[in-house]
C-alpha positions in Angstrom: 102.6 125.6 98.4 99.4 127.6 98.5 101.1 130.7 97.0 102.3 128.6 94.1 98.6 128.1 93.1 98.1 131.8 92.6 98.5 133.6 89.2 98.9 137.2 88.4 95.1 137.3 88.0 94.7 136.3 91.7 94.1 139.7 93.4 95.6 140.4 96.8 92.1 140.3 98.3 91.4 136.8 96.9 94.9 135.6 98.0 94.2 136.8 101.5 90.9 135.1 101.6 92.3 131.8 100.3 95.2 131.8 102.6 93.0 132.5 105.6 90.6 129.6 104.7 93.3 127.1 103.8 95.6 127.9 106.7 92.8 127.7 109.2 91.8 124.1 108.2 93.1 121.3 110.4 96.4 119.7 109.2 94.6 116.4 109.0 92.3 117.9 106.2 95.3 118.7 104.0 97.0 115.4 104.7 93.8 113.5 104.0 93.2 115.3 100.7 96.7 114.7 99.4 96.6 111.0 100.4 93.3 110.6 98.7 94.6 112.1 95.4 97.5 109.6 95.2 95.8 106.6 96.7 95.9 103.9 93.9 92.7 102.3 95.3 90.8 105.4 94.2 92.0 105.2 90.6 89.9 102.4 89.3 89.0 101.5 85.7 85.4 102.8 86.0 84.0 104.6 83.0 81.7 107.5 83.6 79.3 107.9 80.6 77.7 111.1 81.9 78.6 114.5 80.3 81.4 116.0 82.3 82.9 119.5 82.1 86.5 119.9 83.1 87.7 123.5 83.4 91.4 123.8 83.8 94.1 126.5 83.8 95.9 126.9 80.5 98.4 124.1 79.7 97.4 122.2 82.8 99.2 119.0 83.5 96.7 117.8 86.0 94.6 115.8 83.6 96.0 112.8 81.8 94.3 113.3 78.4 94.5 109.6 77.4 93.1 108.5 80.8 90.3 111.0 80.5 89.3 109.9 77.0 88.9 106.3 78.2 87.3 106.9 81.5 85.3 110.1 80.8 84.3 109.7 77.1 81.8 112.6 77.2 84.2 115.0 79.0 84.4 118.4 77.6 87.9 119.8 78.4 88.2 123.6 78.5 91.1 125.8 79.5 91.1 129.4 80.9 94.3 131.2 80.1 96.0 133.5 82.7 94.4 131.8 85.7 95.9 129.8 88.5 94.5 126.9 90.6 91.6 129.0 91.8 90.4 129.8 88.3 86.8 130.3 89.3 88.0 133.2 91.5 90.7 134.5 89.1 88.4 134.6 86.1 84.8 134.3 87.4 83.1 135.7 84.2 84.9 133.3 81.9 84.4 130.4 84.3 80.7 131.1 84.6 80.3 131.5 80.8 81.9 128.1 80.2 79.7 126.5 82.9 76.5 128.0 81.6 77.4 127.1 78.0 77.9 123.5 79.1 74.7 123.4 81.1 72.7 124.9 78.2 74.0 122.0 76.0 72.6 119.5 78.5 69.1 120.8 78.1 68.7 121.3 81.9 
């Protein structure tokens, strides 16, 4: 499962580090995370009016665009091509550029 999150941009060094960290976590951590993602009690009808930056891999199917438009009306959806699940490690310069651009727009 973990290797399926890598892309050609995930260097062998980064793969080794990710595998080491994820495989050393207790099994209960992974099980708890997966259960939380699919728990219907977590998916409420709340609307979050704050500016939100969502950075995803190209052609991601993780975000339901219609759900996001309703529940995150100020969400800025951005994609990074050629990256896998760990896009901040695969493409750190592009990730950081998108993040800094977003923060600049917030006048922080």
